[in-house]
N, C-alpha and C positions, 0 to 999 in steps of 0.2 A: 372552580375550587374555593370552598368557603373560606373567609379568614379565621384566624385563631381564635377571636372572640366568639365568633358563631360556633366553632367547634366546642369551646368550654361550655357555652350555654347548653349544647346538646348533651353533654356529658353530666352537667348539673341537673338537667331535667331527668336524665335517666337514674341519677343517684337519688333524687328527691321521691321520684315515683316507686322506685325500688324499695326505698326506706318506708314509705306508706304501708305497702304491703307486707314488709318485713315485721313491722310494728305489731300487725295483727297476728302473725305467726308466732312473734315473741309472746304476745298475751296469752296464745293458746299453748305456750311452752312446748312448741314443736322443735324437732331436731334442726330443722333449717330456719332460723330466726332472724333477727333484725340484720346482722352483719352478713350473714350468709346470702340472703335474698337481695341485699343491696348490691353486694359484690357481683351477683350473677347479672343484675340489670347493668351496672356500670361497666363490667368487663364486656358484656356483648354489644353496648354501645360504642365502646373503643375498638372492637374488632370489626365492627361495620364500618366505622369511619375510616380505619386503616385499609380495609379492603376495598371501599369506594375510592378513597383519595390517595392512598399511600403508595400505590404501584401504578406505574403506566401500563396501559394495554392489559388490564387485568378485569375479568369479569368478576363484579361484586357478588352476584349470585352465588358463586363458588364458596366464597367466604361465609355467607349467610347459610348455606348448607351445611357446612363444617361446624358452624354454631350450633345448629340444631342438633346435629350427631352428638357433639361434645357434651351439651346439656343433658342429653338422653342418659349418658353414662354417669353424670354427676346425680341425676335424679334417681337412678337406680341404686344408688349407694344410700338412699333414704328408705328403700322398701326393703322389708324383711318378713319372713315367714314364721309363725308361731302357732303351732297346734292346729295347722290347717287355716289358719286366719291370716290374712295378707294385711300388713300395716304400712302405712306411710305413703299410699298412692297419692292422697291428695296433695301432701307435701311436695311429692315428685311432680305432680302436674302444676302445682304452683310454681315451682322453679322453672319448667319449661315455659309457662305464660309469661312469667317475668323476664325471661330472656327475650321474649318476643317484644315486650316494652322497651327493652333496651335499644333493641333492633330499630324500632321505630323512631325511638329518640335520636338514634345516629343519623336517620335519614330526614331529621328535622319534621317528622309528622307528629308534631306535639298534640294536637287535638285528638288523634287517633289513639297515642299513647296514654293520654290523661283519661280518656273515656274507657279504654280497656281497663286502666287501673281500678275505676269506679266499678265496672262489671265484676272483675276479680274479687273484690271487697264485697260486692253484693252477693256472689256465689259462696265466699267464705263465712260471711256473719248473717245473712239473711236465711239462705238455704239451710244452714246447719240446724237451727231449730225447728224448722219445718220437716226436716229428715227425720229428727228425734221424735217429733210428735206423730209421725203417720207411719214410720219404720222403726219402731222400737226394737233394739238388740239388746241381748243380754250382756252385762259387763262380766269381767273375769276376776276370781280371786283364787289364790293359792292359801289353802288350809292345812296346817300341821296340828295335831292333838293327840294325846295319849289317853287311851280307854282302856278299861278292864277287859281282858280276853274273854271271849264268849260266843256262842254260835249266833246271837243276834246283834253283836256289836255294830255291824254295818247297817243293819235296819233301822237301828235307832239313830244312827247319823243321818241317813236319808229321811226317816220322819221328822227329824228335828229341822233340817234344811226345808223340807216341803212346806212347812208352816209359813215361810215367808217367800215361797215361790222358786227357791234356788234348787239347783239339781247337780249332782255330781258328773263331770264329764271323764274323769279318770279317777281311779283310786288306786294306792299304793300302800302295802301294809308290811311293817318291819316289826319283827319280834325283839322286845327289848329285854324281857326277862320271862320268867314262869307265869306271871300273871298279867302282864299288860303287853301292848301292842301301840307302836306308833303308826297313826294312820294319815297319809298325805293325800289330799285330794284338791283336784283341779275344779273349781265351782263355776257354774254359770249362774249370775246374779241378776235378778230384774233391775232395769235401769233406775226404778224409784226407790231401791233399797241401798241404805247406807251401811258402811263398815260397821258401826255401832250396833246396827240392828242384827247383822250376821254374828257378831260377838256375843250379843245377848242370847241369842237362840242357841249357839254351841254350848253356852254354858248351862243350858237346861238339860244337856244330855248327862245322864247319871253316871258318875266317876270320872267324867272327863277332866283333864288337867293339862297344864302347859300348852295353851291354845295359842298357836302363832297364825296370824293372817297376814299375808302379802297381796297388796291390791294397789292399782292407780288410783291415787286420792283425788284426782281434778275435780270429778263430779261432786265428791263429799264436800269439797271446799266451797264449790258454787252453791250447793244446797245451804251450806252454813252461813252463807252471805260474805264470804271472805273474798 
């Protein structure tokens, strides 16, 4: 049985390593940020310690197995489906991996825990630019605008979007009055195009007014240098 100081060191190591990964997630503005990831690492470490030393004649592997299962439920809460696109898988996988770091710290495998932390950071920070460079995926935007009613109103919108490589994924049309329609469009936007460019292009549509754009602006902030 390790002494109390040794157990506190293990908890502290789990906290620090979890916080390092959490800072990266916080920087990316993910759902599971600094506090969540740190708590996962710290809690996993404590569960491991209690399972190994808190009970007599208890198999520690049983507690470890329950940690893996429990973290699976927690990670599932960060995953959601939207328009056939799955979001949050990387965050869920990060939570799962950080739990393993906490378990390694709880069994005093400090070098393994530290090296795994470095590998996780490499995956999150180094592989992401590579993925974006070689596997470019369109961003999404939701657009709402009012256009004069006519046979070619949708074609005008399509043509304007095509100039910047954007394309409609779904279109909804609502009649406002006898002359105007409100058009709501879910758009696929090339990763190298900004919201400002999209707005500029939509303004070229003859008669378009009350243009509203909803989009995640993280990529725009990066390109603006913020």
